[in-house]
PDB file as gemmi writes it, atoms N, CA and C in Angstrom:
CRYST1    1.000    1.000    1.000  90.00  90.00  90.00 P 1                      
ATOM      1  N   MET A   1     -48.022   3.597   0.759  1.00  0.00           N  
ATOM      2  CA  MET A   1     -47.834   4.253  -0.525  1.00  0.00           C  
ATOM      3  C   MET A   1     -46.829   5.401  -0.415  1.00  0.00           C  
ATOM      4  N   SER A   2     -46.814   6.087   0.722  1.00  0.00           N  
ATOM      5  CA  SER A   2     -45.887   7.207   0.909  1.00  0.00           C  
ATOM      6  C   SER A   2     -44.435   6.751   0.820  1.00  0.00           C  
ATOM      7  N   TRP A   3     -44.152   5.554   1.333  1.00  0.00           N  
ATOM      8  CA  TRP A   3     -42.785   5.048   1.283  1.00  0.00           C  
ATOM      9  C   TRP A   3     -42.363   4.739  -0.150  1.00  0.00           C  
ATOM     10  N   ILE A   4     -43.270   4.226  -0.949  1.00  0.00           N  
ATOM     11  CA  ILE A   4     -42.962   3.953  -2.354  1.00  0.00           C  
ATOM     12  C   ILE A   4     -42.679   5.260  -3.087  1.00  0.00           C  
ATOM     13  N   ILE A   5     -43.510   6.259  -2.839  1.00  0.00           N  
ATOM     14  CA  ILE A   5     -43.306   7.581  -3.449  1.00  0.00           C  
ATOM     15  C   ILE A   5     -41.968   8.161  -2.999  1.00  0.00           C  
ATOM     16  N   LEU A   6     -41.655   8.003  -1.727  1.00  0.00           N  
ATOM     17  CA  LEU A   6     -40.400   8.539  -1.192  1.00  0.00           C  
ATOM     18  C   LEU A   6     -39.190   7.868  -1.840  1.00  0.00           C  
ATOM     19  N   ILE A   7     -39.217   6.560  -1.967  1.00  0.00           N  
ATOM     20  CA  ILE A   7     -38.099   5.844  -2.593  1.00  0.00           C  
ATOM     21  C   ILE A   7     -37.972   6.254  -4.065  1.00  0.00           C  
ATOM     22  N   ALA A   8     -39.098   6.343  -4.765  1.00  0.00           N  
ATOM     23  CA  ALA A   8     -39.070   6.780  -6.168  1.00  0.00           C  
ATOM     24  C   ALA A   8     -38.501   8.192  -6.275  1.00  0.00           C  
ATOM     25  N   SER A   9     -38.846   9.048  -5.334  1.00  0.00           N  
ATOM     26  CA  SER A   9     -38.318  10.416  -5.327  1.00  0.00           C  
ATOM     27  C   SER A   9     -36.819  10.420  -5.077  1.00  0.00           C  
ATOM     28  N   GLY A  10     -36.351   9.506  -4.237  1.00  0.00           N  
ATOM     29  CA  GLY A  10     -34.911   9.369  -4.009  1.00  0.00           C  
ATOM     30  C   GLY A  10     -34.184   8.917  -5.262  1.00  0.00           C  
ATOM     31  N   VAL A  11     -34.809   7.999  -6.006  1.00  0.00           N  
ATOM     32  CA  VAL A  11     -34.231   7.570  -7.284  1.00  0.00           C  
ATOM     33  C   VAL A  11     -34.151   8.769  -8.235  1.00  0.00           C  
ATOM     34  N   LEU A  12     -35.209   9.548  -8.269  1.00  0.00           N  
ATOM     35  CA  LEU A  12     -35.212  10.733  -9.132  1.00  0.00           C  
ATOM     36  C   LEU A  12     -34.185  11.769  -8.684  1.00  0.00           C  
ATOM     37  N   GLU A  13     -33.875  11.792  -7.393  1.00  0.00           N  
ATOM     38  CA  GLU A  13     -32.822  12.695  -6.931  1.00  0.00           C  
ATOM     39  C   GLU A  13     -31.500  12.304  -7.587  1.00  0.00           C  
ATOM     40  N   SER A  14     -31.243  11.012  -7.653  1.00  0.00           N  
ATOM     41  CA  SER A  14     -30.039  10.548  -8.320  1.00  0.00           C  
ATOM     42  C   SER A  14     -30.063  10.909  -9.809  1.00  0.00           C  
ATOM     43  N   VAL A  15     -31.225  10.763 -10.431  1.00  0.00           N  
ATOM     44  CA  VAL A  15     -31.351  11.102 -11.860  1.00  0.00           C  
ATOM     45  C   VAL A  15     -31.024  12.573 -12.087  1.00  0.00           C  
ATOM     46  N   TRP A  16     -31.581  13.455 -11.245  1.00  0.00           N  
ATOM     47  CA  TRP A  16     -31.310  14.872 -11.494  1.00  0.00           C  
ATOM     48  C   TRP A  16     -29.864  15.230 -11.181  1.00  0.00           C  
ATOM     49  N   ALA A  17     -29.263  14.577 -10.200  1.00  0.00           N  
ATOM     50  CA  ALA A  17     -27.860  14.862  -9.899  1.00  0.00           C  
ATOM     51  C   ALA A  17     -26.965  14.435 -11.064  1.00  0.00           C  
ATOM     52  N   LEU A  18     -27.222  13.256 -11.599  1.00  0.00           N  
ATOM     53  CA  LEU A  18     -26.432  12.764 -12.731  1.00  0.00           C  
ATOM     54  C   LEU A  18     -26.687  13.613 -13.982  1.00  0.00           C  
ATOM     55  N   SER A  19     -27.930  14.017 -14.186  1.00  0.00           N  
ATOM     56  CA  SER A  19     -28.258  14.867 -15.337  1.00  0.00           C  
ATOM     57  C   SER A  19     -27.592  16.226 -15.222  1.00  0.00           C  
ATOM     58  N   LEU A  20     -27.535  16.740 -14.008  1.00  0.00           N  
ATOM     59  CA  LEU A  20     -26.877  18.027 -13.792  1.00  0.00           C  
ATOM     60  C   LEU A  20     -25.407  17.937 -14.196  1.00  0.00           C  
ATOM     61  N   ALA A  21     -24.753  16.858 -13.811  1.00  0.00           N  
ATOM     62  CA  ALA A  21     -23.351  16.680 -14.195  1.00  0.00           C  
ATOM     63  C   ALA A  21     -23.214  16.559 -15.715  1.00  0.00           C  
ATOM     64  N   GLU A  22     -24.128  15.821 -16.323  1.00  0.00           N  
ATOM     65  CA  GLU A  22     -24.076  15.613 -17.776  1.00  0.00           C  
ATOM     66  C   GLU A  22     -24.430  16.872 -18.570  1.00  0.00           C  
ATOM     67  N   SER A  23     -25.137  17.797 -17.946  1.00  0.00           N  
ATOM     68  CA  SER A  23     -25.544  19.011 -18.662  1.00  0.00           C  
ATOM     69  C   SER A  23     -24.379  19.957 -18.926  1.00  0.00           C  
ATOM     70  N   LYS A  24     -23.270  19.706 -18.233  1.00  0.00           N  
ATOM     71  CA  LYS A  24     -22.068  20.542 -18.396  1.00  0.00           C  
ATOM     72  C   LYS A  24     -22.390  22.019 -18.195  1.00  0.00           C  
ATOM     73  N   GLY A  25     -22.987  22.306 -17.035  1.00  0.00           N  
ATOM     74  CA  GLY A  25     -23.325  23.701 -16.722  1.00  0.00           C  
ATOM     75  C   GLY A  25     -24.495  24.208 -17.532  1.00  0.00           C  
ATOM     76  N   PHE A  26     -25.446  23.328 -17.816  1.00  0.00           N  
ATOM     77  CA  PHE A  26     -26.648  23.633 -18.606  1.00  0.00           C  
ATOM     78  C   PHE A  26     -26.317  24.010 -20.052  1.00  0.00           C  
ATOM     79  N   LYS A  27     -25.209  23.508 -20.552  1.00  0.00           N  
ATOM     80  CA  LYS A  27     -24.830  23.773 -21.938  1.00  0.00           C  
ATOM     81  C   LYS A  27     -25.353  22.696 -22.881  1.00  0.00           C  
ATOM     82  N   LYS A  28     -25.740  21.544 -22.343  1.00  0.00           N  
ATOM     83  CA  LYS A  28     -26.292  20.465 -23.163  1.00  0.00           C  
ATOM     84  C   LYS A  28     -27.802  20.419 -22.922  1.00  0.00           C  
ATOM     85  N   LEU A  29     -28.569  20.454 -23.989  1.00  0.00           N  
ATOM     86  CA  LEU A  29     -30.027  20.606 -23.894  1.00  0.00           C  
ATOM     87  C   LEU A  29     -30.711  19.442 -23.192  1.00  0.00           C  
ATOM     88  N   TRP A  30     -30.563  18.222 -23.694  1.00  0.00           N  
ATOM     89  CA  TRP A  30     -31.361  17.113 -23.168  1.00  0.00           C  
ATOM     90  C   TRP A  30     -31.042  16.761 -21.724  1.00  0.00           C  
ATOM     91  N   PRO A  31     -29.768  16.731 -21.324  1.00  0.00           N  
ATOM     92  CA  PRO A  31     -29.514  16.517 -19.894  1.00  0.00           C  
ATOM     93  C   PRO A  31     -30.085  17.645 -19.033  1.00  0.00           C  
ATOM     94  N   SER A  32     -30.098  18.868 -19.555  1.00  0.00           N  
ATOM     95  CA  SER A  32     -30.660  20.000 -18.805  1.00  0.00           C  
ATOM     96  C   SER A  32     -32.174  19.848 -18.643  1.00  0.00           C  
ATOM     97  N   ILE A  33     -32.836  19.395 -19.697  1.00  0.00           N  
ATOM     98  CA  ILE A  33     -34.286  19.163 -19.620  1.00  0.00           C  
ATOM     99  C   ILE A  33     -34.582  18.024 -18.649  1.00  0.00           C  
ATOM    100  N   LEU A  34     -33.820  16.927 -18.755  1.00  0.00           N  
ATOM    101  CA  LEU A  34     -34.011  15.801 -17.835  1.00  0.00           C  
ATOM    102  C   LEU A  34     -33.791  16.240 -16.396  1.00  0.00           C  
ATOM    103  N   PHE A  35     -32.788  17.079 -16.177  1.00  0.00           N  
ATOM    104  CA  PHE A  35     -32.540  17.624 -14.841  1.00  0.00           C  
ATOM    105  C   PHE A  35     -33.784  18.328 -14.304  1.00  0.00           C  
ATOM    106  N   GLY A  36     -34.357  19.221 -15.097  1.00  0.00           N  
ATOM    107  CA  GLY A  36     -35.524  19.988 -14.648  1.00  0.00           C  
ATOM    108  C   GLY A  36     -36.730  19.119 -14.353  1.00  0.00           C  
ATOM    109  N   VAL A  37     -36.978  18.156 -15.207  1.00  0.00           N  
ATOM    110  CA  VAL A  37     -38.127  17.259 -15.008  1.00  0.00           C  
ATOM    111  C   VAL A  37     -37.912  16.386 -13.774  1.00  0.00           C  
ATOM    112  N   ALA A  38     -36.718  15.769 -13.674  1.00  0.00           N  
ATOM    113  CA  ALA A  38     -36.436  14.885 -12.538  1.00  0.00           C  
ATOM    114  C   ALA A  38     -36.431  15.662 -11.224  1.00  0.00           C  
ATOM    115  N   LEU A  39     -35.893  16.871 -11.239  1.00  0.00           N  
ATOM    116  CA  LEU A  39     -35.868  17.697 -10.029  1.00  0.00           C  
ATOM    117  C   LEU A  39     -37.290  18.016  -9.571  1.00  0.00           C  
ATOM    118  N   THR A  40     -38.116  18.424 -10.502  1.00  0.00           N  
ATOM    119  CA  THR A  40     -39.500  18.778 -10.171  1.00  0.00           C  
ATOM    120  C   THR A  40     -40.256  17.581  -9.615  1.00  0.00           C  
ATOM    121  N   LEU A  41     -40.151  16.435 -10.285  1.00  0.00           N  
ATOM    122  CA  LEU A  41     -40.858  15.237  -9.826  1.00  0.00           C  
ATOM    123  C   LEU A  41     -40.307  14.736  -8.493  1.00  0.00           C  
ATOM    124  N   SER A  42     -38.989  14.834  -8.322  1.00  0.00           N  
ATOM    125  CA  SER A  42     -38.368  14.396  -7.076  1.00  0.00           C  
ATOM    126  C   SER A  42     -38.837  15.241  -5.893  1.00  0.00           C  
ATOM    127  N   MET A  43     -38.854  16.543  -6.073  1.00  0.00           N  
ATOM    128  CA  MET A  43     -39.309  17.435  -4.998  1.00  0.00           C  
ATOM    129  C   MET A  43     -40.799  17.256  -4.716  1.00  0.00           C  
ATOM    130  N   ALA A  44     -41.589  17.072  -5.767  1.00  0.00           N  
ATOM    131  CA  ALA A  44     -43.029  16.858  -5.577  1.00  0.00           C  
ATOM    132  C   ALA A  44     -43.276  15.571  -4.813  1.00  0.00           C  
ATOM    133  N   GLY A  45     -42.559  14.524  -5.176  1.00  0.00           N  
ATOM    134  CA  GLY A  45     -42.713  13.251  -4.459  1.00  0.00           C  
ATOM    135  C   GLY A  45     -42.300  13.364  -3.002  1.00  0.00           C  
ATOM    136  N   LEU A  46     -41.206  14.075  -2.753  1.00  0.00           N  
ATOM    137  CA  LEU A  46     -40.772  14.287  -1.368  1.00  0.00           C  
ATOM    138  C   LEU A  46     -41.849  15.032  -0.586  1.00  0.00           C  
ATOM    139  N   ALA A  47     -42.419  16.049  -1.189  1.00  0.00           N  
ATOM    140  CA  ALA A  47     -43.466  16.823  -0.516  1.00  0.00           C  
ATOM    141  C   ALA A  47     -44.686  15.959  -0.222  1.00  0.00           C  
ATOM    142  N   ILE A  48     -45.071  15.128  -1.168  1.00  0.00           N  
ATOM    143  CA  ILE A  48     -46.227  14.235  -0.965  1.00  0.00           C  
ATOM    144  C   ILE A  48     -45.925  13.228   0.137  1.00  0.00           C  
ATOM    145  N   ALA A  49     -44.726  12.657   0.118  1.00  0.00           N  
ATOM    146  CA  ALA A  49     -44.355  11.676   1.145  1.00  0.00           C  
ATOM    147  C   ALA A  49     -44.357  12.299   2.533  1.00  0.00           C  
ATOM    148  N   MET A  50     -43.972  13.584   2.612  1.00  0.00           N  
ATOM    149  CA  MET A  50     -43.923  14.261   3.908  1.00  0.00           C  
ATOM    150  C   MET A  50     -45.304  14.514   4.507  1.00  0.00           C  
ATOM    151  N   LEU A  51     -46.351  14.271   3.732  1.00  0.00           N  
ATOM    152  CA  LEU A  51     -47.695  14.386   4.306  1.00  0.00           C  
ATOM    153  C   LEU A  51     -47.956  13.295   5.323  1.00  0.00           C  
ATOM    154  N   GLU A  52     -47.268  12.148   5.182  1.00  0.00           N  
ATOM    155  CA  GLU A  52     -47.471  11.026   6.094  1.00  0.00           C  
ATOM    156  C   GLU A  52     -46.218  10.600   6.842  1.00  0.00           C  
ATOM    157  N   ILE A  53     -45.054  10.905   6.292  1.00  0.00           N  
ATOM    158  CA  ILE A  53     -43.788  10.508   6.913  1.00  0.00           C  
ATOM    159  C   ILE A  53     -43.169  11.752   7.540  1.00  0.00           C  
ATOM    160  N   PRO A  54     -42.672  11.647   8.778  1.00  0.00           N  
ATOM    161  CA  PRO A  54     -42.067  12.816   9.423  1.00  0.00           C  
ATOM    162  C   PRO A  54     -40.944  13.413   8.566  1.00  0.00           C  
ATOM    163  N   MET A  55     -40.841  14.736   8.608  1.00  0.00           N  
ATOM    164  CA  MET A  55     -39.900  15.461   7.766  1.00  0.00           C  
ATOM    165  C   MET A  55     -38.473  14.944   7.885  1.00  0.00           C  
ATOM    166  N   GLY A  56     -37.987  14.790   9.094  1.00  0.00           N  
ATOM    167  CA  GLY A  56     -36.603  14.357   9.292  1.00  0.00           C  
ATOM    168  C   GLY A  56     -36.336  12.989   8.687  1.00  0.00           C  
ATOM    169  N   THR A  57     -37.255  12.078   8.897  1.00  0.00           N  
ATOM    170  CA  THR A  57     -37.123  10.735   8.340  1.00  0.00           C  
ATOM    171  C   THR A  57     -37.214  10.769   6.821  1.00  0.00           C  
ATOM    172  N   ALA A  58     -38.210  11.469   6.296  1.00  0.00           N  
ATOM    173  CA  ALA A  58     -38.419  11.521   4.846  1.00  0.00           C  
ATOM    174  C   ALA A  58     -37.210  12.131   4.148  1.00  0.00           C  
ATOM    175  N   TYR A  59     -36.715  13.229   4.658  1.00  0.00           N  
ATOM    176  CA  TYR A  59     -35.593  13.892   4.007  1.00  0.00           C  
ATOM    177  C   TYR A  59     -34.337  13.028   4.062  1.00  0.00           C  
ATOM    178  N   THR A  60     -34.107  12.409   5.209  1.00  0.00           N  
ATOM    179  CA  THR A  60     -32.923  11.567   5.353  1.00  0.00           C  
ATOM    180  C   THR A  60     -32.970  10.365   4.416  1.00  0.00           C  
ATOM    181  N   VAL A  61     -34.129   9.739   4.300  1.00  0.00           N  
ATOM    182  CA  VAL A  61     -34.280   8.600   3.388  1.00  0.00           C  
ATOM    183  C   VAL A  61     -34.103   9.065   1.947  1.00  0.00           C  
ATOM    184  N   TRP A  62     -34.707  10.181   1.600  1.00  0.00           N  
ATOM    185  CA  TRP A  62     -34.620  10.730   0.240  1.00  0.00           C  
ATOM    186  C   TRP A  62     -33.163  10.984  -0.146  1.00  0.00           C  
ATOM    187  N   VAL A  63     -32.438  11.653   0.728  1.00  0.00           N  
ATOM    188  CA  VAL A  63     -31.030  11.937   0.473  1.00  0.00           C  
ATOM    189  C   VAL A  63     -30.216  10.645   0.431  1.00  0.00           C  
ATOM    190  N   GLY A  64     -30.506   9.731   1.355  1.00  0.00           N  
ATOM    191  CA  GLY A  64     -29.757   8.472   1.407  1.00  0.00           C  
ATOM    192  C   GLY A  64     -29.904   7.651   0.141  1.00  0.00           C  
ATOM    193  N   VAL A  65     -31.125   7.540  -0.351  1.00  0.00           N  
ATOM    194  CA  VAL A  65     -31.367   6.789  -1.586  1.00  0.00           C  
ATOM    195  C   VAL A  65     -30.652   7.461  -2.750  1.00  0.00           C  
ATOM    196  N   GLY A  66     -30.827   8.763  -2.887  1.00  0.00           N  
ATOM    197  CA  GLY A  66     -30.195   9.484  -3.990  1.00  0.00           C  
ATOM    198  C   GLY A  66     -28.683   9.433  -3.929  1.00  0.00           C  
ATOM    199  N   ALA A  67     -28.126   9.634  -2.756  1.00  0.00           N  
ATOM    200  CA  ALA A  67     -26.662   9.624  -2.608  1.00  0.00           C  
ATOM    201  C   ALA A  67     -26.091   8.242  -2.889  1.00  0.00           C  
ATOM    202  N   THR A  68     -26.755   7.220  -2.400  1.00  0.00           N  
ATOM    203  CA  THR A  68     -26.271   5.856  -2.626  1.00  0.00           C  
ATOM    204  C   THR A  68     -26.273   5.500  -4.101  1.00  0.00           C  
ATOM    205  N   LEU A  69     -27.378   5.767  -4.772  1.00  0.00           N  
ATOM    206  CA  LEU A  69     -27.454   5.445  -6.200  1.00  0.00           C  
ATOM    207  C   LEU A  69     -26.449   6.250  -7.021  1.00  0.00           C  
ATOM    208  N   THR A  70     -26.279   7.510  -6.674  1.00  0.00           N  
ATOM    209  CA  THR A  70     -25.325   8.351  -7.389  1.00  0.00           C  
ATOM    210  C   THR A  70     -23.903   7.836  -7.179  1.00  0.00           C  
ATOM    211  N   ALA A  71     -23.578   7.458  -5.962  1.00  0.00           N  
ATOM    212  CA  ALA A  71     -22.239   6.932  -5.670  1.00  0.00           C  
ATOM    213  C   ALA A  71     -22.000   5.607  -6.391  1.00  0.00           C  
ATOM    214  N   VAL A  72     -22.991   4.728  -6.391  1.00  0.00           N  
ATOM    215  CA  VAL A  72     -22.840   3.440  -7.075  1.00  0.00           C  
ATOM    216  C   VAL A  72     -22.656   3.660  -8.574  1.00  0.00           C  
ATOM    217  N   TYR A  73     -23.430   4.566  -9.149  1.00  0.00           N  
ATOM    218  CA  TYR A  73     -23.243   4.902 -10.564  1.00  0.00           C  
ATOM    219  C   TYR A  73     -21.808   5.380 -10.799  1.00  0.00           C  
ATOM    220  N   GLY A  74     -21.326   6.213  -9.898  1.00  0.00           N  
ATOM    221  CA  GLY A  74     -19.959   6.705 -10.012  1.00  0.00           C  
ATOM    222  C   GLY A  74     -18.931   5.581  -9.973  1.00  0.00           C  
ATOM    223  N   PHE A  75     -19.190   4.545  -9.183  1.00  0.00           N  
ATOM    224  CA  PHE A  75     -18.270   3.410  -9.124  1.00  0.00           C  
ATOM    225  C   PHE A  75     -18.141   2.729 -10.487  1.00  0.00           C  
ATOM    226  N   PHE A  76     -19.214   2.743 -11.250  1.00  0.00           N  
ATOM    227  CA  PHE A  76     -19.199   2.093 -12.559  1.00  0.00           C  
ATOM    228  C   PHE A  76     -18.706   3.010 -13.685  1.00  0.00           C  
ATOM    229  N   THR A  77     -18.542   4.293 -13.376  1.00  0.00           N  
ATOM    230  CA  THR A  77     -18.154   5.223 -14.439  1.00  0.00           C  
ATOM    231  C   THR A  77     -16.846   5.952 -14.145  1.00  0.00           C  
ATOM    232  N   THR A  78     -16.800   6.756 -13.104  1.00  0.00           N  
ATOM    233  CA  THR A  78     -15.649   7.641 -12.901  1.00  0.00           C  
ATOM    234  C   THR A  78     -14.920   7.458 -11.579  1.00  0.00           C  
ATOM    235  N   ASP A  79     -15.589   7.003 -10.550  1.00  0.00           N  
ATOM    236  CA  ASP A  79     -14.986   6.900  -9.222  1.00  0.00           C  
ATOM    237  C   ASP A  79     -14.445   5.496  -8.975  1.00  0.00           C  
ATOM    238  N   LYS A  80     -13.446   5.416  -8.123  1.00  0.00           N  
ATOM    239  CA  LYS A  80     -12.898   4.125  -7.745  1.00  0.00           C  
ATOM    240  C   LYS A  80     -13.639   3.626  -6.507  1.00  0.00           C  
ATOM    241  N   ALA A  81     -14.170   2.411  -6.597  1.00  0.00           N  
ATOM    242  CA  ALA A  81     -14.839   1.807  -5.446  1.00  0.00           C  
ATOM    243  C   ALA A  81     -13.777   1.182  -4.549  1.00  0.00           C  
ATOM    244  N   THR A  82     -13.710   1.666  -3.340  1.00  0.00           N  
ATOM    245  CA  THR A  82     -12.789   1.076  -2.369  1.00  0.00           C  
ATOM    246  C   THR A  82     -13.618   0.336  -1.325  1.00  0.00           C  
ATOM    247  N   LEU A  83     -12.960  -0.514  -0.575  1.00  0.00           N  
ATOM    248  CA  LEU A  83     -13.665  -1.252   0.477  1.00  0.00           C  
ATOM    249  C   LEU A  83     -14.302  -0.282   1.467  1.00  0.00           C  
ATOM    250  N   ALA A  84     -13.588   0.761   1.837  1.00  0.00           N  
ATOM    251  CA  ALA A  84     -14.122   1.738   2.790  1.00  0.00           C  
ATOM    252  C   ALA A  84     -15.377   2.416   2.241  1.00  0.00           C  
ATOM    253  N   LYS A  85     -15.352   2.816   0.970  1.00  0.00           N  
ATOM    254  CA  LYS A  85     -16.516   3.472   0.373  1.00  0.00           C  
ATOM    255  C   LYS A  85     -17.719   2.530   0.323  1.00  0.00           C  
ATOM    256  N   VAL A  86     -17.478   1.297  -0.054  1.00  0.00           N  
ATOM    257  CA  VAL A  86     -18.569   0.323  -0.135  1.00  0.00           C  
ATOM    258  C   VAL A  86     -19.143   0.062   1.255  1.00  0.00           C  
ATOM    259  N   LEU A  87     -18.290  -0.102   2.245  1.00  0.00           N  
ATOM    260  CA  LEU A  87     -18.778  -0.334   3.612  1.00  0.00           C  
ATOM    261  C   LEU A  87     -19.567   0.866   4.130  1.00  0.00           C  
ATOM    262  N   LEU A  88     -19.109   2.059   3.833  1.00  0.00           N  
ATOM    263  CA  LEU A  88     -19.840   3.251   4.271  1.00  0.00           C  
ATOM    264  C   LEU A  88     -21.195   3.373   3.575  1.00  0.00           C  
ATOM    265  N   LEU A  89     -21.253   3.022   2.300  1.00  0.00           N  
ATOM    266  CA  LEU A  89     -22.547   3.027   1.606  1.00  0.00           C  
ATOM    267  C   LEU A  89     -23.483   1.969   2.185  1.00  0.00           C  
ATOM    268  N   LEU A  90     -22.939   0.814   2.532  1.00  0.00           N  
ATOM    269  CA  LEU A  90     -23.766  -0.216   3.171  1.00  0.00           C  
ATOM    270  C   LEU A  90     -24.294   0.274   4.521  1.00  0.00           C  
ATOM    271  N   LEU A  91     -23.476   1.013   5.245  1.00  0.00           N  
ATOM    272  CA  LEU A  91     -23.924   1.601   6.513  1.00  0.00           C  
ATOM    273  C   LEU A  91     -25.035   2.622   6.258  1.00  0.00           C  
ATOM    274  N   LEU A  92     -24.897   3.402   5.201  1.00  0.00           N  
ATOM    275  CA  LEU A  92     -25.935   4.372   4.842  1.00  0.00           C  
ATOM    276  C   LEU A  92     -27.247   3.650   4.505  1.00  0.00           C  
ATOM    277  N   ILE A  93     -27.153   2.588   3.722  1.00  0.00           N  
ATOM    278  CA  ILE A  93     -28.345   1.811   3.370  1.00  0.00           C  
ATOM    279  C   ILE A  93     -28.974   1.211   4.627  1.00  0.00           C  
ATOM    280  N   ALA A  94     -28.152   0.666   5.506  1.00  0.00           N  
ATOM    281  CA  ALA A  94     -28.669   0.099   6.754  1.00  0.00           C  
ATOM    282  C   ALA A  94     -29.356   1.171   7.598  1.00  0.00           C  
ATOM    283  N   SER A  95     -28.816   2.375   7.591  1.00  0.00           N  
ATOM    284  CA  SER A  95     -29.425   3.474   8.347  1.00  0.00           C  
ATOM    285  C   SER A  95     -30.777   3.860   7.768  1.00  0.00           C  
ATOM    286  N   VAL A  96     -30.888   3.908   6.450  1.00  0.00           N  
ATOM    287  CA  VAL A  96     -32.169   4.216   5.800  1.00  0.00           C  
ATOM    288  C   VAL A  96     -33.192   3.156   6.140  1.00  0.00           C  
ATOM    289  N   ILE A  97     -32.791   1.893   6.064  1.00  0.00           N  
ATOM    290  CA  ILE A  97     -33.708   0.786   6.420  1.00  0.00           C  
ATOM    291  C   ILE A  97     -34.103   0.904   7.882  1.00  0.00           C  
ATOM    292  N   GLY A  98     -33.133   1.246   8.725  1.00  0.00           N  
ATOM    293  CA  GLY A  98     -33.423   1.417  10.153  1.00  0.00           C  
ATOM    294  C   GLY A  98     -34.440   2.508  10.404  1.00  0.00           C  
ATOM    295  N   LEU A  99     -34.362   3.603   9.671  1.00  0.00           N  
ATOM    296  CA  LEU A  99     -35.359   4.663   9.819  1.00  0.00           C  
ATOM    297  C   LEU A  99     -36.748   4.186   9.448  1.00  0.00           C  
ATOM    298  N   LYS A 100     -36.828   3.355   8.421  1.00  0.00           N  
ATOM    299  CA  LYS A 100     -38.137   2.805   8.035  1.00  0.00           C  
ATOM    300  C   LYS A 100     -38.676   1.910   9.138  1.00  0.00           C  
ATOM    301  N   VAL A 101     -37.791   1.081   9.702  1.00  0.00           N  
ATOM    302  CA  VAL A 101     -38.215   0.129  10.732  1.00  0.00           C  
ATOM    303  C   VAL A 101     -38.713   0.836  11.986  1.00  0.00           C  
ATOM    304  N   VAL A 102     -38.049   1.889  12.400  1.00  0.00           N  
ATOM    305  CA  VAL A 102     -38.435   2.558  13.646  1.00  0.00           C  
ATOM    306  C   VAL A 102     -39.535   3.596  13.446  1.00  0.00           C  
ATOM    307  N   SER A 103     -39.916   3.871  12.214  1.00  0.00           N  
ATOM    308  CA  SER A 103     -40.968   4.860  11.962  1.00  0.00           C  
ATOM    309  C   SER A 103     -42.337   4.309  12.276  1.00  0.00           C  
TER     310      SER A 103                                                      
END                                                                             
């Protein structure tokens, strides 16, 4: 169950990062509210997951999931997806999976 919570928290990390960008410096109300809610839930989930998953592994997986989803979203909106970027994200995903396997 801790791994499910951790992955969900990583997804929420991406949500709060994207909401932060959309808030335009907290000038837009709804993205700012979504940022606060997603940030709170993401941190709470990370804390709960760390009760059973070692800190280094949990934090790395949390960041990896959030960073990957945020980057992929960027590929569909503002960033250019290059072969190098895609390969590096695949390496990041493989590393996150590897941490789960060796835990």
